[in-house]
C-alpha positions in Angstrom: 7.8 -7.4 -19.6 4.5 -8.5 -19.5 3.8 -11.8 -17.3 3.4 -15.2 -18.8 2.3 -17.4 -15.3 2.3 -20.7 -16.1 -1.2 -22.3 -16.5 -2.7 -25.3 -15.3 -4.0 -27.1 -18.1 -6.1 -29.7 -17.0 -10.1 -30.7 -16.0 -10.7 -32.7 -13.2 -13.8 -34.9 -13.8 -15.9 -35.8 -10.7 -18.7 -38.5 -10.5 -19.4 -41.6 -8.9 -20.9 -43.7 -12.0 -18.2 -45.0 -14.1 -20.4 -44.7 -16.9 -20.9 -41.2 -16.8 -17.2 -40.5 -16.0 -16.6 -42.3 -19.3 -19.2 -40.6 -21.5 -17.6 -37.2 -20.3 -14.0 -38.8 -21.5 -15.6 -39.7 -24.4 -17.0 -36.8 -25.4 -14.5 -34.1 -24.4 -11.2 -36.2 -25.4 -11.2 -34.8 -29.2 -12.7 -31.5 -27.9 -9.7 -30.8 -25.1 -6.9 -33.3 -27.3 -7.0 -29.9 -30.2 -6.9 -27.6 -27.4 -3.4 -29.3 -25.7 -5.6 -29.2 -22.4 -6.1 -32.9 -19.8 -8.4 -34.6 -19.1 -8.1 -36.5 -14.9 -11.3 -38.5 -13.2 -12.1 -38.6 -9.9 -15.0 -41.2 -8.6 -15.1 -39.6 -5.2 -15.0 -36.5 -3.8 -12.4 -37.8 -1.5 -10.5 -38.9 -4.5 -10.8 -35.6 -6.3 -9.1 -34.1 -2.8 -6.3 -36.2 -3.5 -5.7 -35.5 -6.8 -5.3 -32.0 -6.2 -3.1 -32.7 -3.1 -1.2 -34.7 -5.6 -1.1 -32.3 -8.6 -0.9 -29.1 -7.2 -1.1 -25.9 -9.5 -2.0 -28.3 -12.4 -6.1 -28.6 -11.9 -7.4 -25.4 -13.9 -11.5 -26.5 -14.0 -13.2 -29.0 -12.1 -16.7 -30.3 -13.2 -18.2 -31.9 -9.9 -22.0 -34.3 -9.9 -23.9 -33.4 -7.0 -25.4 -36.3 -5.4 -22.6 -38.7 -4.2 -22.0 -40.9 -1.5 -19.3 -40.4 1.7 -19.4 -35.9 0.4 -21.8 -34.3 -1.4 -20.8 -32.6 -5.0 -21.1 -29.0 -2.5 -19.3 -29.4 0.6 -16.6 -31.1 -2.4 -16.4 -27.7 -4.2 -16.6 -25.2 -0.9 -13.4 -27.6 0.3 -12.2 -26.7 -3.2 -12.5 -22.6 -2.7 -11.3 -22.9 0.9 -8.1 -24.9 -0.5 -8.0 -24.1 -4.1 -9.6 -20.5 -4.8 -8.1 -20.3 -8.5 -10.1 -23.2 -9.4 -13.1 -22.3 -11.5 -15.7 -25.1 -11.0 -18.9 -26.4 -12.3 -21.4 -28.3 -10.8 -23.2 -31.4 -13.0 -26.1 -33.3 -11.4 -29.3 -35.1 -12.3 -30.8 -33.3 -9.2 -32.0 -29.4 -8.7 -32.4 -29.1 -4.7 -32.5 -26.1 -3.7 -30.8 -26.2 -0.1 -27.7 -28.0 -2.1 -27.4 -25.7 -5.0 -27.6 -22.6 -2.6 -24.5 -24.3 -1.1 -23.1 -25.1 -4.2 -23.4 -21.1 -5.4 -21.6 -20.5 -1.5 -18.6 -22.2 -2.9 -18.6 -19.7 -6.1 -19.5 -21.8 -8.6 -19.0 -20.7 -12.2 -21.8 -22.6 -13.6 -24.4 -25.2 -12.9 -25.2 -27.9 -15.8 -28.1 -30.3 -16.0 -27.5 -34.3 -16.6 -28.6 -35.3 -19.2 -26.3 -32.7 -20.3 -26.3 -31.2 -24.1 -22.9 -31.8 -25.3 -22.1 -29.0 -27.4 -23.2 -26.7 -24.2 -21.2 -28.9 -22.0 -17.9 -28.2 -24.3 -19.0 -24.2 -24.2 -19.6 -24.0 -20.8 -16.0 -26.0 -20.6 -14.9 -23.2 -22.5 -15.6 -20.3 -20.9 -14.4 -21.3 -17.1 -10.9 -21.9 -18.9 -10.8 -19.0 -20.5 -12.0 -17.7 -16.7 -9.2 -18.8 -15.4 -6.7 -18.1 -17.7 -8.0 -14.1 -17.4 -7.6 -14.8 -13.9 -4.6 -16.5 -14.0 -3.1 -13.4 -16.1 -4.5 -10.8 -14.0 -2.8 -12.2 -10.5 1.2 -12.5 -12.4 0.2 -8.3 -13.2 -0.8 -8.1 -9.6 2.3 -9.4 -8.5 4.7 -8.2 -11.2 2.7 -4.6 -10.1 3.7 -5.5 -6.7 7.0 -6.4 -7.4 7.8 -3.1 -9.3 6.1 -1.1 -6.6 8.6 -2.8 -3.7 11.5 -2.1 -5.6 9.9 1.8 -6.1 9.6 1.7 -2.3 13.3 0.7 -1.6 14.5 3.4 -3.8 12.5 5.8 -2.8 13.4 5.0 1.2 17.4 5.2 0.1 16.9 8.6 -1.6 14.8 10.5 1.0 16.7 9.1 3.7 19.4 11.7 5.0 23.3 11.5 5.4 24.9 13.2 7.8 28.1 13.1 8.0 28.2 14.8 11.9 25.2 16.0 14.5 27.2 18.0 17.1 24.6 19.1 19.7 21.8 17.2 18.9 19.9 13.5 18.1 18.3 13.3 15.2 15.5 10.4 14.8 13.1 9.9 11.4 11.1 7.6 10.5 8.3 6.7 7.1 5.8 4.7 6.6 4.3 4.5 2.8 0.3 3.5 2.9 0.3 -0.5 3.0 0.4 -2.7 0.8 1.2 0.6 -1.9 4.8 0.3 -0.4 6.0 4.2 -1.9 3.8 7.6 -1.0 3.8 10.8 -0.9 5.7 12.0 2.0 9.2 14.0 2.0 11.5 14.7 4.6 15.4 15.4 4.8 18.2 16.6 7.2 21.2 18.9 6.1 24.1 20.1 7.6 24.2 23.4 6.4 27.5 24.6 9.2 28.3 23.2 12.2 25.8 23.7 14.9 23.2 24.7 11.8 20.9 21.8 10.5 17.6 22.3 7.8 14.7 20.3 8.8 12.7 19.5 5.9 9.1 17.7 5.7 6.3 17.4 3.3 3.2 15.9 2.0 2.3 15.7 -1.5 -1.8 15.0 -1.2 -2.7 11.2 -2.5 -0.8 8.7 -2.7 1.1 5.7 -4.5 3.6 6.7 -7.4 1.8 10.0 -8.6 3.0 11.6 -5.2 6.7 9.1 -5.3 6.8 11.4 -8.4 7.0 14.6 -7.2 8.8 13.6 -3.9 11.8 13.1 -6.5 11.5 16.3 -7.8 11.7 17.7 -4.7 14.8 15.9 -3.9 15.9 16.5 -7.2 15.8 19.9 -7.0 16.3 21.3 -2.8 19.8 21.0 -2.3 21.5 21.3 -5.7 19.5 24.2 -7.2 19.3 26.2 -3.7 21.2 24.5 -0.4 23.8 24.2 -2.0 24.5 27.5 -3.8 23.9 29.1 -0.3 27.2 27.9 0.5 27.8 29.7 4.3 25.2 32.1 3.8 22.2 33.0 6.6 19.8 30.0 5.4 16.0 31.9 5.0 13.4 29.3 5.7 10.8 31.8 4.1 12.6 32.9 1.3 13.4 28.6 0.6 9.9 28.8 0.5 8.7 31.6 -1.9 11.6 30.3 -4.1 10.3 26.2 -4.2 6.7 27.0 -4.3 8.0 29.2 -7.7 10.0 26.2 -8.9 7.1 23.5 -8.2 4.5 26.0 -10.0 7.0 25.9 -13.3 7.9 21.8 -13.0 3.6 21.3 -12.5 2.2 24.1 -14.6 1.0 21.2 -16.5 -0.4 19.0 -13.4 -4.2 19.5 -12.0 -5.0 19.4 -9.1 -1.7 18.7 -7.3 -1.2 20.0 -3.6 1.7 19.6 -1.5 2.4 21.2 1.9 5.6 22.0 3.3 7.5 23.1 6.4 11.8 24.4 6.3 13.2 24.5 10.1 16.6 25.8 10.6 17.7 24.3 13.8 21.0 26.4 15.3 22.6 24.4 18.3 25.1 27.5 18.7 22.4 30.2 19.5 19.4 27.7 21.3 17.1 28.9 18.3 15.0 27.3 15.4 14.2 29.7 12.7 10.7 28.0 10.7 8.0 28.9 7.9 5.4 27.1 7.0 3.8 26.3 3.4 0.5 24.6 4.8 2.0 21.8 6.5 0.6 20.9 9.8 2.0 22.3 13.1 5.4 21.1 14.2 6.0 21.5 18.1 8.5 22.7 19.9 8.3 20.0 23.5 9.8 21.7 26.1 9.6 18.7 29.1 6.2 17.6 28.8 5.0 20.9 27.3 4.1 21.0 23.8 4.5 24.3 22.0 2.8 24.4 18.3 4.5 26.7 15.8 1.3 27.9 14.0 3.0 30.5 11.8 1.8 29.0 8.4 1.3 30.8 4.4 -0.5 28.6 1.7 0.7 25.5 0.6 2.8 24.9 -2.8 1.5 25.2 -6.4 -1.2 27.5 -5.4 -0.2 30.8 -6.5 2.8 32.0 -7.6 5.1 35.1 -6.1 4.1 33.9 -2.7 6.0 35.9 0.8 6.1 34.1 3.8 6.7 34.5 7.2 9.4 33.8 9.6 8.9 33.3 13.4 12.3 31.8 15.8 11.6 30.5 18.7 14.5 29.5 21.9 15.1 25.6 22.2 17.4 24.9 24.8 19.1 21.3 25.6 16.5 19.3 26.7 13.5 20.1 24.3 12.6 18.4 21.6 11.7 19.1 18.0 9.0 17.2 16.5 8.0 17.4 12.6 5.2 14.9 11.1 2.8 14.4 8.3 -0.8 14.5 9.0 -1.0 10.9 8.2 0.3 10.5 11.6 -3.1 11.8 13.2 -6.0 12.0 10.4 -8.7 10.4 11.2 -9.1 7.3 9.2 -12.2 6.9 6.9 -12.7 3.3 8.3 -13.6 4.3 11.3 -16.8 4.9 12.5 -17.9 7.4 13.9 -14.0 8.8 12.9 -11.6 9.1 15.9 -9.3 12.1 15.9 -5.4 11.6 17.0 -5.0 13.9 20.2 -1.0 14.5 19.2 -0.7 17.1 22.0 -1.4 14.7 24.2 -0.6 11.7 23.3 3.4 13.9 22.8 3.2 14.7 26.3 2.6 11.5 28.3 5.3 10.1 25.8 8.7 10.8 27.5 11.8 10.9 24.8 14.3 8.2 25.4 14.8 4.1 23.8 12.2 3.7 20.7 10.3 7.1 20.8 9.4 7.2 17.4 7.5 3.8 17.7 5.8 4.6 20.9 4.3 7.7 19.5 3.2 6.2 16.3 1.2 2.9 18.1 -0.1 5.2 20.7 -1.6 7.2 17.6 -2.5 3.9 15.7 -3.9 2.3 18.8 -5.9 6.1 19.1 -7.4 5.9 15.9 -9.0 2.5 16.6 -7.4 0.6 13.0 -4.8 -1.9 12.4 -3.2 0.5 9.9 -2.3 3.9 8.8 -4.9 5.4 6.7 -1.9 7.5 4.5 1.9 7.8 4.3 2.8 8.9 7.9 6.6 10.5 8.7 7.7 11.5 11.9 10.9 13.5 12.2 12.7 14.6 15.9 15.6 16.5 17.1 16.4 16.6 20.3 19.2 19.0 21.6 21.8 17.4 23.7 
């Protein structure tokens, strides 16, 4: 649907000389009527500000004199910019004082017209100013519509990605997902699936890029992983390495026409009955097993998904004990942000060693990592998945 914003249709003329205002109204009356526009006048800047308060959203263009008692036109237009930045402004004056003109320029005036004005030129400038206003209003409406669609898509993606564990005896899972601020959707993928009593499949991935394109790929991953592979495995032994080899071939087929698309992915099977964690990695960030305050990196990895066909991944099994915490994450948690000079590398090993498992464990990790990056917001999608063996 094409946004159709309600546009303001009124021009405000401001001048302290009644003769000037009457002349402007007379010259612009027919021009404005032909375009279904309205003309209102104010004899001072303060009266102009009062009209703006009394008629919110109605004024599209202001044409103001410079030399006026009580408040100069340049100061008036500065206030207008602060309170109503969407209004397009024009300065109309018989004076050309450089300091005041520069002030008006800082106020973002669209045009500067000297008195006595040429009627045809005045009408032309007002028409162009109104066109600018209409384009800005339309762009704002489009931006709002896009934001609303992205918000909706973000909520749908969160619902789609959220794990639906029926039960998880012997282990406590936690998940956190934060798409890039302002985009609402992202390219991070995560899931936790119950394979059988005491056996859980932990998945995390990262599609390169941000926004809708990356989110679309996570939707494909969600659509194929469980129904086409995990469910068909039934009670058979699940091999993370075999799964990644299959997923790599599947993504090569699905994305065969998509250029420059990179996906990292990690798969691990936690078996609380045997006290083991078996994993394989396709170019994803190295997860950790926290044994007390000692992070053990799971460093074995292979190429990311989609780089080559028929890839055989290496599979490793590590022992886990009650109290251990498995930490999976995407690179947005630790990567240097381009907003900081020099770039700050987040030391996740130090952070994990300092933060004890407990209430709001994820929030404390995320806040500490963000503070270490010296930025107010993360510069990428961030996902954190943990499992604590009970």
